[in-house]
N, C-alpha and C positions, 0 to 999 in steps of 0.2 A: 051612723048619717054627719055627723059636724066632723066627726073623726077622719071621714073618707074624704070631705073637701077641704080640711087643712091638709092632708098628704096630696092632693088635685094642687091646691095650689102652692105646697113648696114644692113642688117638682115641677111647675109652669116657673118659678120664680130665680131657678135654676138652669130652666133647658136651656138659654139661649147659650150657655157655657158647655154645655157635652157635645164633644163633637159628633158632627153629623156625616155617616158613613151611605153618601148616595153613589148610586152605581152608573149616575152620568157623569163626563168627565172633558174637561178641555184643555187645550195646550196652544198656547198662543206661540207666533216668533217672536223676536225681540224686539223689531220696529211696532210691533203690535198690528201688525195689518193682515196675517196668514192665521186664521185658526181652523183646529181641526173639534170638532164635537163627536164626542163617542157617547153609544149610551145600549144596554138590553133592553129590545123589545121582543117580548111573548120567545124569550130564553135562545133570541139570536141577535149576534151582535153588528150593528148598525153603527156608520162615521159620514161625518157629510165635513163637508171642507167651501168657509169662504173667504173671499179677499176682499179689503175697505169694503167688506159690509156686503158684497154681493156674492152671491152663492153659484158655486164653480161646479162640485160636485151634491147631487143631491143622496139622499139614505143612501150609502151601497153597504152592500156585507162585507163578513169578513169572517176567518176561519180558515181550516182544516179537518181531514178527513184523515185518521191512520189506521194503520193494524191493527191499532189498542185504544182505538174509539172514535165517535164522532167529535168534535171540539167546533163544529160549526151549527151545533141547533141544542136544545138543553140546556142551552150554559147557565152560570147563574153567578154574580159579582163576586169576587173575593175580597180584594182591595187596592187602591192605586197608591204610586207614588210619584211628587214631580223630583224633576233637578235640571240643573244647567250643565250643561258640558261646550269648553271649545276645544280647538287644534290648530295652532299654527305651523304649517310646515310648508317646504319648496319641493317641485314636481320638474323636474326637466322636460317634458314631455307631453305635456298637453296643454292646453290652450292659454293656461298661465302658469307663472313659475311661483308665484307667493301668497298662497291664501291663508287667510283668517278667515277659518268656522266657528260659527256661534250661534246654538241651538238652545231649546230648552226645549225637555224631556216628560215625556209621561210612559210609568210602566204599570197597565192595564195588565192584574191578573183574573183570571176566571177559571172556572171548574164545570167540570160535564154531568151529563147524570150520572156516572159513576164515579164521581167525585174526584175525576183528578183533573190537575192543574194545567193552566199553560197561560202564559204571559205575552201580552205586545208589546216591544218596546217604539216609541214616534220620539225621533228628532225631528223639531219641527225649528228649522232656520227661514231667514228670509228670504219668500220663494220657493222656499223646498220644503216638501214633506220626505222622510224617509224613514220607513218602518220594518218590522221583522218580527217573527214569534219564535219564542224561547218557549223550548220544552225540558224541565227536567226532567231526572230520572223519578219513575214512579214506583216508589220499593224497590226491589230487586230487579223492575223492567230495566234494563241499561241501553236497548236498541231499537228500534222501531222504522213503520216503514211506514211515509207519508205521501198517500194515493190520491188523493185531491184535494185543491185547496179551492176553499170559498170568494177568498178576496174578489172582487167586483168593483167599478166604473160607472155607476150611474148619472150620466148627464142631460142636462137640461136638453128638451126635446129640442130645442132649436141649434143646438147644436151643430158643427159641421167638423169632419175628421178630415187628417194625413195622414195615410196608414200602405202600407208597403202590405202582400200578399203573403203567408206561411207559403212554401210550397209544398207539396205533396210528394214524398218521402218516396226513396227509388226513381223518380222521376230525373227526364232531362240526359245529359251528356254522360253516355255509361253511368246511370244508374247513381248519380254522384249527389241529387239533390236530398234534402233542402239545404241552401249553400244564403241565405238572404240576398239573394238576387233578383229579385222582382220588382216591375215598378210600382206605383205609386196611385190612388183613389186622391185622389184631392179637392177641396173643399167641399166634401161629400157629406149631407146630413147623415149625421150618424144611423137613421131608421133604414137608408141604404147602401147601409156598407153593408154584403151579405154572403161576405166569406164563407165557403162549408170550411175551408182550413183554417181560417182564421186569420190572424195579422202580427207580425214579428217588431217586437222593442225594436226601438221608439216607437213612440204612436203622438202625433199632434193634435189638438183639438182646438177647434177657437169655438169661446163658451161666448158666440154674438157679441154683443160690444161689453162683453163682463170682462173679457181678457183671452187669455193661452193656459193649455196646459200641456206638458209633457207628460207622456208616461213611459218607466222604463225600469231596468233593476240591474243590483251592483250585487258585487261581493261573493257571485257565483264562482266554485272551485270544486275541485274532487268529491269534494260532500255534499254536490245536490247536484241535480238538472238544472237546465238552463229552462226559462219555460216563454212565453208568449202572450198576446192577448187570443180569447177566443173572437168565433163568430158573438155578430151583435145579435140578444137574445133579449126578449120582453124586455125592452130599454136598457141593458145592459152588458157592459164587455165584462168577461171574468178572466182572470188566470189561468189558464193551461197548460199544461205539461205536456211533452213530447207523443206526437203520435207514435202508437209503438210498432204502428211500421218501418218505420228508422230504422238504421242502420240493419237493412232487410232481415227486419224482424226479430231481432236481437236484444235481449238486454232490457231494463226495467225501463216503464214510462211514469215511474214517480221516483223516490228519491230515498235511500236507504241511509236512517241519519243517528248514529250515535247520541244516546244520552246522559248527560244535559246537553242539548244542541241547538241549533237553531238555522233559520233556513235564508236564504241570502233577501237584501233589502227590497221591498219595492218602494220605486224612486215617483213623487209625483212634482213637478214642477212650474210652480202658478206666477202668471204676471199678469197687467193691465194691458202690454205689451209684449213685442218677441225679443227685448233687450235681455229680461232674466233669462230668458229659454236659450238663447244662443251663448249665454255666458256663464251659466250655470258650468260649478265645478261639485255639484253631489256625487256625481259616481266615484267620486276618488275622497271627499271628506268623510266619511265614511267608512273607509278601508283601512288597512294598514300592510304596511310591505311582508309578504309570507317571510323570507329569506334575503342575505346580503347581495349584495353582488359580487363574484370573484373578481372581477376588475372593473376599471370605471372605461362602461361604454360609450364607445362615438358614432353621436347621429349626423346625418348629414344625406346627398344626395348622390345618385346612380344615373348608371345606362342600363338598357335589358333587349337586346336584340329583338328574343320573341315575340313582343309586342306590335312591332309593325311588320319585319323581316320572318314571322316565327318558324315554323318545325325548320322549315332548312337550311335557319342561321344556325342549327346548333352541331358546330362545328369548328377545327382550328381560326381557320382564316376568318370570318365570319365575326368570331369571336375577342381575335387580337384588333381587330378593326373598333369593336366595341370596348374595348379596354383604350386602344387610343383617342377614342373618342372621349371617355370619363377623362384621361389625360388631360388633353388640350381643354375640357373645358373645368378644371382645376375640382371634379368631381370624388370622393371619395371610396365609391363601389363601385363596381361591374355585378349586376347580377344573371348568373346564367343559369338558364333555364331548364328545362324538363326535355331529357334524351339525352344529357350528357353521359351520363353513364354508358352509354351504347356508344355516340357519335363521338367522340373523345377518349372517354378509356380513363381508367384511376390514374394509371402511370404515367399518360400527357396533362392529365388536369393538373399533377402537380408541378410541372415544369409550364402550364397556362398560370397559374398560381406567381410563378415566379417571375413570367415575364409581365404580369402586371403589377407583382412590386416594385420591381425594377420603375416601372411609372408611376409610381407613389399609388395606386389603387391597388383597394383591397375586394375580394371574392366573398360576395353571398351563391351559393348554390342550391338550386330546386331540389325536393324530395316528393316523393307521393308519401300520404300519410299512413296507406295502409291499402291493403289490396282485399282485407273479406267482407267487407261489407257494398264495397261496388265495384264496378269492373273498366275502371280506369287502366290502362295498361301502360301509362308512361312511367319511365322509371328514372330515377332510383327508387322500386320498391320495396315493400318489406325491412324496410331496414330503421323506420321511424315506429313501429307498433310494438313491440317487446324490448322489456328491458335491456337484456344480452345484445340483440342486433344493433338496438340503440347506442350503446357504452361502447363498444365495438367499434360503430360507425362515427362518432362523436373522436374519440380517440385518435383517428385517423382524419378527422378534419380539424381538429386543434395540431397535430402533426404538419398538415399540408398548410397550413398558414390561413386557414378560411375562418373570415370572420361569424357568416350571421348564415341562416339556413330561408328559405321560404316553404313552409312546409301546405301541400295542397291537398283537397277532396276529402274533407272530413264531411261523418255519416250524421251528422243532427247534434240534437239539443238534450241527449239521457244522458243517465252521470256517469255512465260509461266513458262515454266520448266525453265527458268535462275530468276523467281522469285521465285520457290520452293527452288531452291539450295541458295539463298542468305537471306527467312525468315528462313529456320534452321539453318544456321548461324548462323544471327544477334540471335536468340531467343537460340540458345545455348551458346554463349557467356554470356548473362546475367547469364542462368544458370552454368556458369564456366564450358562449356563442349566442350570437344575439337572435331570435326570432320572430320571422313574420308567417301570418298566418294568411292562409286562400283559398277558395272554397270552403267558408268557415262558417260558423257562428259572429251575432256579434260580441265583442269583449266589452266584459263586464265588469269596469274597475281595474283591468289590466295592466292599465300601463300604472301604475302605487303600487298593486299587486306582487308583481314579477320584473323585478329590476332590467332584466333581459327582452322583455317582450318590445318590440318595435313596430305592430302595426295589423291590421288585420284590413281583407278587403271586406268581407259583408255589404256589398253594397253593387248595384247593375255598373259595371266599371269598366276600367278603359277598353277591354279585350271585347265587349258587346260591341262597341264601336264599330269594331273592325268585321264582325261576323251579323250585326245587326241593321239592316236598313232603319228600320222603325227606333231604333234604338241613336244611330246616327239625328236621327226627323227631332229625338224627342235630348237633345243632348242638354242643349240650354235649360232647359222643364227641369229637368232633372237634377241641375247645379244648382240652380235656383232655392230647391227645397233641400239639397243638404244641412247646409248651414245652419238650418233651422233643426230639424231632425236629423240624419244617422250621424252627422258629424257631430254635433251638439252634446253627443253622449260617450264620443272614444275615437281613437284615431283612427283614421283612413284609408287605408292602402290603398289610391285608385291606380296611380300606373297611370297618370294623365300628361298634359302637355305634349299635345301631339301637333306639330307643325309642317307636316307632308300634306298638301294642298288632296293625296288622295294614300288611302291608309295603308299601303302597299310598300313592297319595296321599289316598284318602277317608280311611283308618284307620277306618273302620268295618265292614266286613266283607273276604272275603276270603281271604288269604294269613297265616292267623292265625300272630302270632309263638308258641313253644311254651318262652320262656326268658324266667325276670324280669329286670325292670330293674337289680337288681344283678349278675347275671352279666354283661351287657353293660356296666357301667359298670367291671367286672372286667378285660373285656379290652382295655378301655383301658389296663393296667397291663402285662397277660400276655404281647400282642400287642408286638413292639418294633421300632418301625421310626422313622424318624428327622423324616419330613414324613408325618401321620397326614391322613388326609380322613375325617372320619367320619359317619356317615351321620344326622347330626341333621335334622329336618324345621322348617321353619319354626312348624308350628302345638305344636311339642316346648315351645317358649316360655311357653306357657300350659296344656297338656295334659300335664304332667308335674310331678310335686315341685319345687319350688325347690332344694331341696339335691342334686338330682341334674343340675340346671342351672350347680347351683354348681362341685358337681364336675368339673363338665366344663369346666368355663373354667378352672383352675389347674391340672388331670391336666398332665403334661409329657410331650415325647417323646423327651425325650435323658435319659440314665442315666450315672449314674457308678460304680455299680455293681447285679451281679444272683448273687442268691441264692436257692437253692430251698431253700424249708422245708419242703415234704410234697409229695406224689403218687406215684401208680402212673398211667402213659399208658396213656388210655381209662377209667379212674374218674374221679379228680381231679385237681388243683396248684393250687399253695401257692405261688406266688413273692413276696421282696421286693425292690425296686427300688429305688436312691438318687436322687434330684436334687439335688447340689448340696449341703445338712445334712439334707434333712426324706428320708424314706423313707415309702414307699407298698407295701403288703401287701396281695396278690389273692389269690383263690381260686373257682374253681367248683366245681362237681358233676356230674360227668356219670350218675351210679348213681340208681335208682328208687325208693333210701329215702332221708331224708335220715342227713347224716352229721358224727358228731361228732367234731370233733377239739381236742386237748392239744395248742397249737403254742410252738414252745420261739420266740420274736422280741426275743432280748436287746438287737437295736438300738431297742426299745421300751421297755425295762424301767424303771417306774417312771414311766413318763409318761400326761400325761391325752390321748386318742386320741379321734378322730372311728374313729364303727361306723359302715357303712354295710351292710343283709343283708336278709335275707326274712323273713318270717313263715312259720307253715304254711299260710296261705291264699295263698302269692304276692303279700302286698303288701309293697314296698319299703319301709325306716325307716332312720332314723338316731337314732343315742343317741352322747353321749360315755363312754366305760368310760374305766378304771385300769388299765395293766399292773402287776402286779407287780414287786417287785423281784428275782424272775430272771427274769424274761422272759418267765411263761406266763400262758396267755391261752386258754380254751378257747369256742369257734366252734359254731356250727351252721347247715349250709348242706345247702340243703334240694334237693330234687331240681330239675335243672336252673336254680339260684340259683347264687349267689353271694356275694361278699361284697367289701367293701374297708378296709382300715385305714391310716389317715394321721393323722399326727405332727401335731397343734393351733399 
């Protein structure tokens, strides 16, 4: 007995110096404000997120289900390791050009009941969490299918949501959905978000007075499917894979993965206000370029006839008018949209490109992505969907002097479609072609991953202003959301700045525009995309004030810095963007009453600047104003109106 007592006392004396392998883990941001806590409870992996000591996400599930085993229950802890990561990089086509990313990391390894292991890698930077599942090879098992994901987000019950519906598959025009072109629920209690189809990424949430969260994903490529948020169920949203009905019911709804392999990154951006949401670069911080650019791609502005003049403009004479418009505006590009193959033809297109080049204008051409998964009749069709056809077409495009393509009508988020996106991008780079996607999914880190990628629609964009009175009535509402949600995570090829009073060729009656000219000019800054095809028409050269045209001549499309000045999604938004040493500040008002703002714009303090704004009669004006030495100025935004400030 005495020997046993001595043995116990001896062990206790050295116990404090032995390693303790706790299954609980925590990783904290470099500034110590954001933390993620992890544990296994009842065989299930759970995490919580806190910011400045306040709960942002309550205990939420993690895990995967694969055809090689269930990694969402029956789990046990193996090991964990902590580290740091940092990256300094430049990126010339996102919201800022110089990025310094620093994060603390946690790699947490666990096993299922079959003793097969899996890890989750977390990277926590100031205001951002990124995590992904990392799957090793299991003995001689070198491939698996990920069938379902348990990753979830449990918000406090008082949280409200700003979400866009996932569209039903094979619906809409020519059975081309889903295409990320739905409206938004705005500031709705989470318990009242009841879409049966779920919601697209990104999703924005207000956590009462505690702050804000933006959810998204990044790093999706040909090796995985894209995902979205499920419907709200039992207090939680989960990561959901594509609807099996996409692509006319053909193809997988999960992900086929080579082992060792990894999922895309899930991202959580957190702030006590909206500033970190708007300014985040996390979609690009955790991905790398997949190939070298074959040339130095040139970004800029362009014209396109289709947006206002529609299908009837797809002819030689009207395209010449828009080439001349681009030349007169000093724009780099014209986009020649659908039906050019029949209405102009390949031989005449070469001559049209020669004419454009003689006016110092380069050409983007429209293509249908495929015809096998929808009924879209517009051509050129079946030129982008197979490697043989695509390379033959791109060889002709390069020889003809085309600089970029707009590829339209994609079928959803399945892995097969992700392969098509990547194949188009990779082949296009071989031929020196830039790519814009339309009728498509959200870009997920693609600005950094693919050097020749220059934008995606993936939003209820300008074309719906032409087609829908309801969208026209809600134009300012949607515009006030995009900087905080859709455009916060990726380039947004909106195709805007409509200066016609009526959104048609006659510009005399019909689809009346309900926003002011100053509002439209402001969106040229609020909406970020490195190649902007603006919706100007030839008549705008004489029927809108000269100062508006002068502004549209000089507004940049690439930015070195982006700062949120003020705003609330669904009500108003004010952003500042810097190009080289020049600042542009723009705002829009989605409310029914005039909005008086006292803005802090230190980047303009003591300067004389140009103001473009609206008066109470919706007339757009310009004047020079002086910003005081404290960087404070007062602005009145009219309903459906906007303003622009830029230093002279």
